[in-house]
Steps between C-alpha positions, in 0.01 A plus 500: 500500500310753716655848517457755778620836368590783737322808359594751771704727273230501234232581757706804602553593134256796496732681744739542204384711206695281259666161546868447569690217335424258782130591476493412129664167576237435768223588257638258240522222760144564616364501145681173435372318807147638514419551132722281280577199718261211551647429843282550806602835644402736780638833620630560851459837671570618854189627679406616847400142577813337359619387158199393293448323168290659223359341182616539140202699372543778756869523421434535127256786562762667718774460238284661233423796725864534604612517137245778447628691803859464381398606146708214366292475184462874443615621159793739505288786364262455795785518752516835678859447612602429140322809366675714760842355414433547131443872548821535703714321243357723230623802691176626648522652846268293715509464878653190650232234525461317828270198487198525730536287808299644786389274782138543393578406140689188608217400734254536213717275284512232770123523544458462125696175506293367790178583315625306197587188697209516741540478874537159656654329799696244304582156636747397766828433323580219743174320426444589134821389330519146369784273615825566315393839364784709360510849653652759262614840629647733237416840651722449807289718730395211721860383528599819680234441766548154656162525673333461160668163445424338835211308347764284329593361843155338512525367144842332463373321188489829305793555261598869496679650199628854545648745252802698615583750226837575657671563833622850413396650838729247670786529249500881485299639794628850423251517211188433707340618821576321825138386508528348152820318592337360814192392306707330233697312763169376642396383151816297458460359853146385424606356166779300663263376768190418298559478124497178301628690196617845392461692173758763396540705182865448402791270572667805654213533748496124550859497628433792736173353629648154554790655691262681737283191542809291572597739778165416655547125468293443183780361282303260281186704420394448135536829313374584150668784308236616254551822297205739498315537167421840354136609469337373181470857373880530486512209254301701249674738255633826652274802461698822560303821544492687164495834684844417644666466160818706517488523881798319650420345834623222727299304756574358843228279652440373850448619855677825581735398780875505573559145372390602151782759479303795363763728654753384241264586215439845646875569501531368144220730386661797669820434305306450178321829555827685550619363164181504296285772655153508341589193289522284813285188457208438729508249784165345591494350849206257511424370847352568840699628795632226726718530810668843495342547158359843573847639567617358167201654320565835664864491394404440138237771500719764667819476298474821305476508123561128456174425682312612189643191330403255776139382522368285784184303436318237704175321442551408134285217370677207336403616146640847574821358646547285192452803274749701706771233486433435129613850402793542740857529376581248771379369832743577782530266799788608729391301808760404757333162553199313357339164543377504140455833320176465303525836311823375339309206352191705409705756306698235312175325407397822322836543328594799715872516587594453864783646706515306826723481803755222479357279774437123502120511467516729196769284339271201543175636355599775255513503119849412366532850350444674834763760586629425849656778709624497858231665720754750640662588165342839430715577192421154363127565530538840337689339211227237459225764490691702241547186291124458462446873461735531200253338262289807413270332250333237716567292809728201452294181520603160628422183315175365644639147492480496876270247660441531873271250668132504414250456781395166349858373520536647846194330644587169333832503688325611818246218471780243477664647809172498694441137406847414627430673832162327521670162462802560722382749763745691716852350512 
């Protein structure tokens, strides 16, 4: 079963200092197909001379270099962002850290990836792929640009499988830019037109995606709802930072953007500060600024005395993020809408309590002991925070009898789905 894997998002990975959730999923897929799987596999990339196919060995060199650039395997004590946050939580006055991201630095990172893979022209995708190859696109970038998929018109034997994480930009366009909404609409259009199968992350997302595809005439498209696994590191025992013993803090993870509802947490912390003063717990906001994210950051940093209890950090390595969540009183996830909500699962895997918005995706994937609160119920969120703050001796821990998917289970299910698509083709 030959596989052609779209590696566009991974190739652009050096432009991000650390990976987002979708990037980590892409990395896991690429490692599976190019390193662990015995299937014949090539990577597809857009170039100035069209979409080209590149061999396994070059991809593996690129993946190794990309992991180095993202510092995914860096120990927490080697992580500059972690060291900076550690000082702030211990009460030391340090300036706000902004991750380096100059144009020159990003260009150097891209050049570094190219040096690792070696320059080459690649092969014509139309000529190189074997008959019946399955084309897998998880990163979605190519879906937003129909020009990058025109080669499929010349290879009708190819069986495309696309991942659509959600259709949030179409369901709630008020939470994204107009450009993002337009791009997402194009992705769904291309999926309806070309896909032989679709992967989603929850049954909640499956219903929404199938509804949008049906509106475009693709009523019978096979769709696989497959929950995302947590990184292997989150299956290991929790390792809270000893220096944070006695420091009460809560964590919210994810892109800083209106959909994530950071504004509610800011109002909750203002009320807590009026009641508790210096005893107000800390709120650690872990994530990079997304659409309108800078305004949200500014609001948190310019809110008077309470701002001393709110710490924004981006660029944490996975080991540092695990350590941060391990010692939190609870992870807070007040999103208005989600397709999955990976931090909810990551925290529960470590035994860290979770307070999450009462939305369908969270209900589907969360630990049974999760505290669900309406995303507009400010007093309810304040009450939940105080509940986990009352235990002065140590954070309340969840039972770790919580078993999200492993990547082995995930890819076994994916393999069965791919084999089905290979047999049946597009309906």
